[in-house]
N, C-alpha and C positions, 0 to 999 in steps of 0.2 A: 504494500500500500504506500502510495506517495501522499503524505498528508498535506492539507492546505496550510498548516503551520507546524513548526517544529522547534519549540523553545529550547535554547541551549544554556544549561548551567553547568559549568565545569569545575575543575579542582580549585581554581582561585576563588570562586564564589564560596565553595564549601569551606575553604580555609578561613575566609573572612567571617563567615557565620560562626565557626568554632571560636574565633578570636572574641567575637561579641559575647557568645555564651560564656566563655571563660572570664570575661570582664565582669559579669554579673549585672550589667546595665542593659536590660532588654528593651525597655520602653524608649520614649523620647530622650535624646541626649546628644553628646558630642558627635556621634556617628551621623545622626540626622542633620545636625548643623553643617557638617562637612559636605554631605551629599547635596544639601540645599545650595551651598556656596559653589560647589563644583558644577552642578547642573546649570545654575544661573549663569556662571561664567562661560560655559560651553555655548549657551544660546545667545549670549550678549546682553543679558539683563542684569540689573543691579541687585535684585533681591529674589530669593526663592523661599517658598513656604511649602514644606512637604505635607502630604495628606494621605489618607487611607486608600484612595482610589481616584480615578479620573472624574467620576461623578461628584465626589465630595470636593475635589479641586474646583470644578465649575461652580458648585453651590457657594463655596467659600469666596471665590472671586466676585460673584454677583453681590453677595452680602458686603464684602469689603469695599466695593465701589458705591455702596449706599443705595442700590436699586431695590425696590420693594413695591408694596401696594400702590397702585396708581401709575406705575412706570411701565413702559413698553420697550421690548427688545426685539429687533428684527433679526431673525435667524433663518436657517435653511430647513426645509422639510425633509431633506434627503441626508440623514445622518442617524447615528445611534440616538434613541429617544432621550438619552441623558442630556443632550444639548438643550432641548426644550424643557425637560423636567427640572433642571437646575434653576431655570428662570422662574418657573412656577413655585418651586420649593421656597424661593425667597419672597414670594407674594407678588412678583411682577408678572406681566403677561407677554408670552411670545407671539409675535406676528410673523408669518412665514412668507418669504420671498422666493420665487422660483429659481431654478438653477440654470447654469450654462450647460447645454447639451453635450459639449465636448469634454469639459473638465469636471463636471458634476459638482463643482463648487458654486456657491451663491452668486447669482448674476447681479452685478452692480447696477445695471439698468432697472431691474426689478426692485432692488433696494431703494433706488432713488425715487421711483414712482410711489412707493409706500411712504417714504419720508416727506414727499411733497403733498400727500393727501391727508396725512394725519400726524398727530404729535407722537414723536418717537424720542426715546432717551438714550438708546444704545444699539449697537450692532454687534452680533456674535457670528462672525464667519467661522466656518469649519474647514480646516485643511484636509479635505477628504482623501482617503486612500494613500496619503503621503504627499499629495500635491498642494502647494500653498494656494489659497484663494487669491483673488485679484486685489492684493492689499494696497497697491498704489491708488487705484480709483476709490476703493472703499475708505481709505484714510482721507482722501479729498472730500468725499461726501460727509464724513464725520466732522471734518474741520469746518466745512461750509455750514453745517447745521448744529454745531456744538454738541456732538454726540460722543458718548463713551464707546470704546472698542474693546471687546473681549475676544481674544483668539481661542478657539477650541482647536488646540494642536495635539489632541489625544493620539492622532495617527501619524504625526509628522516630525518625529524627533530628528533633527539635523537637516530638515528641508530648508530651502532658501528662496527668498524673493529678492531680486536685484542684489544678490551677493550678501544679504543679511539673513541670518537664521531666524526662522519663525520662533515666536516666543519673545522677540525683541520689539514687536510692533504694538501699537495701541496702549491701552491703560493697564491691561492685565492679560495673561495668557495661561492656558491650562493644558497639562499633559497627563496621560495615563501610562502606567507601567504594568498593565495587564499582561499575562503570559504570552499572548500572540503578538504583542507590539514589537517594534524594531529593537527595543531594549526592555527588559522586564525586572521587576523586583518581586514577582509573584502576584501581588496586588500592590497598588500604590498610585499616588498622583502628586502633582506639583503645580503650584501657582507661582508665576513669575511676574514681576512688575519693576518699573524704574522709580516708582513713587514710594518713598519711605513711609508715608502715612498709610497707604493701601497695604503695604507689607505688614505694618504693625497691626492693622485691624484684622488682616488675614491670620496672622500668627495668634492673635487673641481669640478669634472665632473658632479656630481648630482646637483650642485648649480651654473650652468652657467659658470663654469670655474673660479669661484672666489677663491682667497686665503682663505682657511678656517680660518686663524688667522689674515687676513689683512683687508683692506678697503673693505666694502661691495659693492662698485662700481668700484673696480679694478678687471678686468677680465684678468687673465694671459693666459688662453687657451680657446678654444671653447668647451663649455659644453652643458648640457641639464638641464631642470628643472625636475629632477627625485626625488625630495625631498618627504619623507614621512610626513604626517600631524601628529600633536600632538594627534588628536583624535584616529587615527589608532594605534599609538604607545601605547597609554593608554590601548586599548583593547589587544594589543600584550603582554603587561607586565602581565596582568591577565592570558591570555591564556598560557603563558610560565610557570606560576606556576602550571597550570593544566596538562601540557603536559606529565609529567611522568605517571600520573594516566591514561590519555587517551591512552598512548602507551601500558601500561600494559593490559588495557581492550581489545585493539585491538589484542594483542598477545594471550590473553585468548580466544577470539572469533575465531581467526585463528586456534588455537590448536584444538578447538572443531570441526571446519569444517574439518580440515585435518583428525582427528580421525574418523569422521562419514561419510564423503563423499565416494562414491563407489571407489574401488581400480582401476577401469578402467579409472578413471579421473586422469590426471596429476595435482597434487597440488603443491603449492609453496615449494621451498627448502630453507634451511638455512644452508649454508656451515659452516664448523668449523671456528670459529673466527669471524663470522659475526652475528650481531644481527639485525634482521628484525623488522621494526616497522609497517608494513602492512598498508601503505597508501592505497594500493589496495591489495585485496586477489584475485590473478589471477590464474585461472585454465586453462587447455589446453585440447582441444578435436578436433578431425577431424569432429565431429558433432556439432561444436560450435553454428551454427545457430538454430539447433533444441533445444539445451539447452537454448539458449536465448529466444526462443518462449515459451518453457515450463515455464520458470520463469515469463515471461510476463503474461501468462495465469493465473498464481498463484498470480498476483499482487505483484511481487517481482522485484525490479529494478536491472539492471545489466549494465555493460558498456564495450565497446571494446576500449582498450587503447594499441595499436593504429591500426586502420584498414588500414592505408596507411603508409608504411615506408617513411621517409623523402626523400630518394633518388628517390622515385617514385611519389612524389608530383609534380604538374604542375610547382610550383615555382622553382623546382630543375630539370627541364627537361634537363638541360645541363649536368647533372651528368650521365656518362655512366659507370655503375658499377653493377655487379651482386652480390647480398648479400643474398644468398638463405636461410640462417637461419632466418634472420629478416623477409624476405618475407613470409616464412612459418608461423612464429609466428603471423604475422598480420592476417593470415587467421584462426588461431586456438585459440587465447587467448580470455578469457572472465573473467571480474572482477565481483566478487560477493560482496554484502554488508558485511562489517566487522567493521563498525564504532562503537564507544562506546555506542551509544544509542540503540543497538539491545538488545532485551529481549531474555531469553532462548527459549521462544516459537517461536520467529522470526527465530532463528538459526535452530530450528527443522523444520520449514516450508521451509527454504532454502534447507536443506538436503533432505527433502522428495520430493520437486519439482524436484530436480536433480536426485535423486535415481529412481523416477518413469520413467523419460525419459531415463535414462541409461539402466534400466531393459527392457523397451519396445524396 
């Protein structure tokens, strides 16, 4: 079986975990502070606040930016539902803008239409599948209308827009370290920001509303227990060292797939100025279900991300909005294995399984 994902934790990660266990400091502590600093530095941000997962990172960022009841955040309907859920968990309301049919990221033209027709407080673009959203135009829109920007970079560790790594744009950015991501801590998340006040509010929110520099039993606000453990941070520090190599291998695997897959298949794009890190290698076909079946018959894993747009989920049944580009994408996209542990023969098998189905 060729899996759709294949997380790799090696001896270095095991050694670092043992070091933490031997230290006796398992919860929040120096190991987490070191990971926050190193990951923020890697992305080009001033501050990092580690959390339990990507969803809690998003919730923390929305809260730390002061968004809540009465506020509106424009985001994409074509993402993991956590993007919209985090907005609602803070009491704000997500409004969905349709996506670009080639990149699957939020369409700036659709965002601008919404911003011009109603009051909006923030934009949450998602760097989907490892490809940065159109941050140049989105930041222009945000500047023109005095909007906050929250990057959902859960799938884009190390991706770049105009030579700058994602996580360094906007007012805050959020990452996930789930096992299938380009780097993992098992579970975990991170909020990045260049604003010291936002970082302080985020650090307080993830720790029961405590003052980060004050009495541990003085709670200034209502917060959550979203703290990352030292064990996960130790794994993350090793994984971060490996991330550039992982990403280069993903890009090489993606290049081969693009070169060898049939022309009849829509393969991923990499617009000028954007550097894709291929968390997913996502193709598109009107015959998606037949391709999925052909891969399954060849013992090759695949995935559909995402089969139901967020605005069509039962949890969002109150949203009355037609978003045809996202709706069509949900019926046609299929993600293929692209992870670093694929062998040359694995890639050949993937290409052959799809080519046979397309020819037939």
